[in-house]
mmCIF file of the C-alpha atoms, coordinates in Angstrom:
data_MODEL
# 
_entry.id   MODEL 
# 
loop_
_atom_site.group_PDB 
_atom_site.id 
_atom_site.type_symbol 
_atom_site.label_atom_id 
_atom_site.label_alt_id 
_atom_site.label_comp_id 
_atom_site.label_asym_id 
_atom_site.label_entity_id 
_atom_site.label_seq_id 
_atom_site.pdbx_PDB_ins_code 
_atom_site.Cartn_x 
_atom_site.Cartn_y 
_atom_site.Cartn_z 
_atom_site.occupancy 
_atom_site.B_iso_or_equiv 
_atom_site.pdbx_formal_charge 
_atom_site.auth_seq_id 
_atom_site.auth_comp_id 
_atom_site.auth_asym_id 
_atom_site.auth_atom_id 
_atom_site.pdbx_PDB_model_num 
ATOM 1  C CA . MET A 1 1  ? 0.092   0.084   0.164   1.00 0.00 ? 1  MET A CA 1 
ATOM 2  C CA . VAL A 1 2  ? 0.953   3.359   -0.719  1.00 0.00 ? 2  VAL A CA 1 
ATOM 3  C CA . ALA A 1 3  ? 0.000   6.798   0.415   1.00 0.00 ? 3  ALA A CA 1 
ATOM 4  C CA . SER A 1 4  ? -2.139  7.369   -2.489  1.00 0.00 ? 4  SER A CA 1 
ATOM 5  C CA . HIS A 1 5  ? -4.145  4.107   -2.171  1.00 0.00 ? 5  HIS A CA 1 
ATOM 6  C CA . ALA A 1 6  ? -4.908  5.446   1.729   1.00 0.00 ? 6  ALA A CA 1 
ATOM 7  C CA . GLU A 1 7  ? -5.975  8.950   0.251   1.00 0.00 ? 7  GLU A CA 1 
ATOM 8  C CA . ARG A 1 8  ? -8.278  7.366   -2.600  1.00 0.00 ? 8  ARG A CA 1 
ATOM 9  C CA . LEU A 1 9  ? -9.986  4.865   0.047   1.00 0.00 ? 9  LEU A CA 1 
ATOM 10 C CA . ALA A 1 10 ? -10.520 8.039   2.225   1.00 0.00 ? 10 ALA A CA 1 
ATOM 11 C CA . ALA A 1 11 ? -12.166 9.677   -0.779  1.00 0.00 ? 11 ALA A CA 1 
ATOM 12 C CA . LEU A 1 12 ? -14.259 6.431   -1.588  1.00 0.00 ? 12 LEU A CA 1 
ATOM 13 C CA . LYS A 1 13 ? -15.646 6.652   1.758   1.00 0.00 ? 13 LYS A CA 1 
ATOM 14 C CA . ARG A 1 14 ? -19.092 7.888   2.017   1.00 0.00 ? 14 ARG A CA 1 
ATOM 15 C CA . PRO A 1 15 ? -21.035 8.915   5.259   1.00 0.00 ? 15 PRO A CA 1 
ATOM 16 C CA . GLY A 1 16 ? -23.223 6.471   7.063   1.00 0.00 ? 16 GLY A CA 1 
ATOM 17 C CA . LYS A 1 17 ? -22.109 3.743   4.409   1.00 0.00 ? 17 LYS A CA 1 
ATOM 18 C CA . PRO A 1 18 ? -19.418 0.937   5.331   1.00 0.00 ? 18 PRO A CA 1 
ATOM 19 C CA . LEU A 1 19 ? -16.483 0.581   2.960   1.00 0.00 ? 19 LEU A CA 1 
ATOM 20 C CA . LEU A 1 20 ? -15.290 -3.127  2.041   1.00 0.00 ? 20 LEU A CA 1 
ATOM 21 C CA . VAL A 1 21 ? -11.941 -3.659  0.918   1.00 0.00 ? 21 VAL A CA 1 
ATOM 22 C CA . LEU A 1 22 ? -10.969 -6.437  -0.839  1.00 0.00 ? 22 LEU A CA 1 
ATOM 23 C CA . ILE A 1 23 ? -7.503  -7.569  -0.818  1.00 0.00 ? 23 ILE A CA 1 
ATOM 24 C CA . THR A 1 24 ? -5.755  -9.016  -3.935  1.00 0.00 ? 24 THR A CA 1 
ATOM 25 C CA . THR A 1 25 ? -2.252  -10.911 -4.107  1.00 0.00 ? 25 THR A CA 1 
ATOM 26 C CA . PRO A 1 26 ? 0.212   -9.193  -6.024  1.00 0.00 ? 26 PRO A CA 1 
ATOM 27 C CA . SER A 1 27 ? 2.824   -10.986 -8.211  1.00 0.00 ? 27 SER A CA 1 
ATOM 28 C CA . SER A 1 28 ? 5.543   -10.864 -5.943  1.00 0.00 ? 28 SER A CA 1 
ATOM 29 C CA . PRO A 1 29 ? 3.925   -9.329  -2.552  1.00 0.00 ? 29 PRO A CA 1 
ATOM 30 C CA . ILE A 1 30 ? 6.270   -8.018  -0.140  1.00 0.00 ? 30 ILE A CA 1 
ATOM 31 C CA . LEU A 1 31 ? 3.445   -8.958  2.929   1.00 0.00 ? 31 LEU A CA 1 
ATOM 32 C CA . ASP A 1 32 ? 1.268   -12.086 3.029   1.00 0.00 ? 32 ASP A CA 1 
ATOM 33 C CA . ASN A 1 33 ? -2.315  -11.458 2.678   1.00 0.00 ? 33 ASN A CA 1 
ATOM 34 C CA . ARG A 1 34 ? -3.177  -11.166 6.144   1.00 0.00 ? 34 ARG A CA 1 
ATOM 35 C CA . ALA A 1 35 ? -0.753  -8.644  6.949   1.00 0.00 ? 35 ALA A CA 1 
ATOM 36 C CA . ARG A 1 36 ? -2.089  -6.615  4.062   1.00 0.00 ? 36 ARG A CA 1 
ATOM 37 C CA . ALA A 1 37 ? -5.176  -6.964  5.501   1.00 0.00 ? 37 ALA A CA 1 
ATOM 38 C CA . GLN A 1 38 ? -4.306  -5.804  8.959   1.00 0.00 ? 38 GLN A CA 1 
ATOM 39 C CA . LEU A 1 39 ? -2.659  -2.922  7.508   1.00 0.00 ? 39 LEU A CA 1 
ATOM 40 C CA . VAL A 1 40 ? -5.506  -1.792  5.498   1.00 0.00 ? 40 VAL A CA 1 
ATOM 41 C CA . ALA A 1 41 ? -7.891  -2.741  8.357   1.00 0.00 ? 41 ALA A CA 1 
ATOM 42 C CA . GLY A 1 42 ? -5.954  0.158   10.337  1.00 0.00 ? 42 GLY A CA 1 
ATOM 43 C CA . LEU A 1 43 ? -6.960  2.882   8.306   1.00 0.00 ? 43 LEU A CA 1 
ATOM 44 C CA . ALA A 1 44 ? -10.111 4.585   9.975   1.00 0.00 ? 44 ALA A CA 1 
ATOM 45 C CA . VAL A 1 45 ? -12.112 4.958   6.909   1.00 0.00 ? 45 VAL A CA 1 
ATOM 46 C CA . VAL A 1 46 ? -11.987 1.112   5.896   1.00 0.00 ? 46 VAL A CA 1 
ATOM 47 C CA . ASP A 1 47 ? -14.922 -1.015  7.628   1.00 0.00 ? 47 ASP A CA 1 
ATOM 48 C CA . TYR A 1 48 ? -14.514 -4.577  6.343   1.00 0.00 ? 48 TYR A CA 1 
ATOM 49 C CA . VAL A 1 49 ? -11.548 -6.185  4.535   1.00 0.00 ? 49 VAL A CA 1 
ATOM 50 C CA . CYS A 1 50 ? -11.499 -9.438  2.892   1.00 0.00 ? 50 CYS A CA 1 
ATOM 51 C CA . ASP A 1 51 ? -9.463  -11.237 0.319   1.00 0.00 ? 51 ASP A CA 1 
ATOM 52 C CA . GLU A 1 52 ? -11.020 -11.351 -3.016  1.00 0.00 ? 52 GLU A CA 1 
ATOM 53 C CA . PRO A 1 53 ? -13.739 -14.082 -2.867  1.00 0.00 ? 53 PRO A CA 1 
ATOM 54 C CA . GLN A 1 54 ? -14.989 -15.813 -6.118  1.00 0.00 ? 54 GLN A CA 1 
ATOM 55 C CA . GLY A 1 55 ? -17.411 -14.419 -8.035  1.00 0.00 ? 55 GLY A CA 1 
ATOM 56 C CA . LEU A 1 56 ? -17.247 -10.776 -6.417  1.00 0.00 ? 56 LEU A CA 1 
ATOM 57 C CA . ALA A 1 57 ? -15.189 -8.692  -8.674  1.00 0.00 ? 57 ALA A CA 1 
ATOM 58 C CA . ALA A 1 58 ? -13.781 -4.853  -7.697  1.00 0.00 ? 58 ALA A CA 1 
ATOM 59 C CA . GLN A 1 59 ? -15.667 -1.921  -8.893  1.00 0.00 ? 59 GLN A CA 1 
ATOM 60 C CA . ILE A 1 60 ? -12.081 0.062   -8.402  1.00 0.00 ? 60 ILE A CA 1 
ATOM 61 C CA . SER A 1 61 ? -8.712  -1.153  -8.647  1.00 0.00 ? 61 SER A CA 1 
ATOM 62 C CA . LEU A 1 62 ? -6.191  0.730   -6.725  1.00 0.00 ? 62 LEU A CA 1 
ATOM 63 C CA . ASP A 1 63 ? -3.275  -1.406  -8.330  1.00 0.00 ? 63 ASP A CA 1 
ATOM 64 C CA . GLN A 1 64 ? -4.313  -0.352  -11.880 1.00 0.00 ? 64 GLN A CA 1 
ATOM 65 C CA . GLU A 1 65 ? -4.775  3.363   -10.700 1.00 0.00 ? 65 GLU A CA 1 
ATOM 66 C CA . HIS A 1 66 ? -1.108  3.288   -8.967  1.00 0.00 ? 66 HIS A CA 1 
ATOM 67 C CA . ALA A 1 67 ? 0.173   1.639   -12.477 1.00 0.00 ? 67 ALA A CA 1 
ATOM 68 C CA . GLU A 1 68 ? -1.067  4.448   -14.507 1.00 0.00 ? 68 GLU A CA 1 
ATOM 69 C CA . ARG A 1 69 ? 0.299   6.992   -12.024 1.00 0.00 ? 69 ARG A CA 1 
ATOM 70 C CA . LEU A 1 70 ? 3.713   5.461   -12.133 1.00 0.00 ? 70 LEU A CA 1 
ATOM 71 C CA . THR A 1 71 ? 3.489   5.471   -15.845 1.00 0.00 ? 71 THR A CA 1 
ATOM 72 C CA . GLN A 1 72 ? 2.434   9.106   -15.980 1.00 0.00 ? 72 GLN A CA 1 
ATOM 73 C CA . LEU A 1 73 ? 5.458   9.912   -13.551 1.00 0.00 ? 73 LEU A CA 1 
ATOM 74 C CA . ILE A 1 74 ? 8.038   8.257   -15.654 1.00 0.00 ? 74 ILE A CA 1 
ATOM 75 C CA . GLU A 1 75 ? 6.859   10.025  -18.938 1.00 0.00 ? 75 GLU A CA 1 
ATOM 76 C CA . HIS A 1 76 ? 7.004   13.215  -17.204 1.00 0.00 ? 76 HIS A CA 1 
ATOM 77 C CA . VAL A 1 77 ? 10.436  12.563  -15.459 1.00 0.00 ? 77 VAL A CA 1 
ATOM 78 C CA . HIS A 1 78 ? 11.620  11.546  -19.282 1.00 0.00 ? 78 HIS A CA 1 
ATOM 79 C CA . ALA A 1 79 ? 9.746   14.887  -20.546 1.00 0.00 ? 79 ALA A CA 1 
ATOM 80 C CA . ARG A 1 80 ? 11.809  17.043  -18.196 1.00 0.00 ? 80 ARG A CA 1 
ATOM 81 C CA . GLN A 1 81 ? 14.919  15.376  -18.877 1.00 0.00 ? 81 GLN A CA 1 
ATOM 82 C CA . ARG A 1 82 ? 14.525  15.766  -22.603 1.00 0.00 ? 82 ARG A CA 1 
ATOM 83 C CA . ALA A 1 83 ? 13.565  19.495  -22.443 1.00 0.00 ? 83 ALA A CA 1 
ATOM 84 C CA . THR A 1 84 ? 16.853  20.215  -20.048 1.00 0.00 ? 84 THR A CA 1 
ATOM 85 C CA . SER A 1 85 ? 18.916  18.205  -22.600 1.00 0.00 ? 85 SER A CA 1 
# 
């Protein structure tokens, strides 16, 4: 989890509505599922955490959003490097 994930989850939280976060297993996890679930559960905006169950699809993928932001950052850095060269 990165800071932008916590910020995004906070933005998704609606007053009076529970926020369920599904934990997925990345290709090379640093933490196991339980540790990742505990980390997410520690966020005040999160009401429920579970492993991604069969048949239940996530509405929002923070991993996908993170990958897109990383790509944009890399492109931005490369563009600035080209501009100063």
